[in-house]
C-alpha positions, 0 to 999 in steps of 0.5 A: 535587380535579382528576383527573390526566390520563394521557399516554403519548407516542407511540412510533414503531414500528420500521417507522416509525423505519426509514422515517424513517431510510431517507428521510433517508439516501436519497442514501447508500443509492442510492450504496450500492446502486449499489456493491453491484450493481457488487460483485455483477456483478464477483464481489466479493461472492462473494469477500468472503463466502468471505473472511468465512467462510474457506471452501475455494476462497478462494485459487482465487477470489482468483486467479481475479480476477487471471487470467494470468501478469501477475496471478500475477507481481503477487501474487508481487511484492507478497508479496516486497515485503511480506517486504522491508518486514517485514525493514527497520528503520523507523528506518534506512529513515526516514533513507535515504528522507529522504536520498533525498528531499533528493537528489531535490530537489537533483537537480531544482534542478540540472536546472532550473538546467541544471547540467552537470558536466565530468570535472574537475568530477566529480573536484572534487565528490569533495572535497565531504564531502556527496558523500563521505558519499553515496558511502559510503552507495552503496558500503555498499549495493553491499557489502550487495547483493554479499554477498547476491548471492554468498550466493544464488549459493552457495545455488543451487549447493548446491541443484542 
């Protein structure tokens, strides 16, 4: 009777597997190292580490990257835009942005055609239902802005 042959397949060591993977990913690793070097030289890694660790001085490190009054204004404006975006109803914004897109397309066609509007033509345009609807939206926007401006002025008057 024949004796069974014992066979144990070769299992590469972790170092061999890493070497093969490194050789296969060499182009990507070279680019990643270049990116890592850039981040290190510009202080981005330090900022990322502080962000990950939540350490003290994170705000100062972030502000240090955006120096001067311009950087501060950018940060403040982004915060205000974020507040505004959070307060808007997405469905309402979708309708208004769609209307704005349609208006921009129509304006571009009018410019391309060289259309001019005389004072009498402008008055005739007021009879157009689409123009009336758009004017209603514009006046609604103006009413809302006026109300908010009046309220802000009143609040400033009380704060002084």
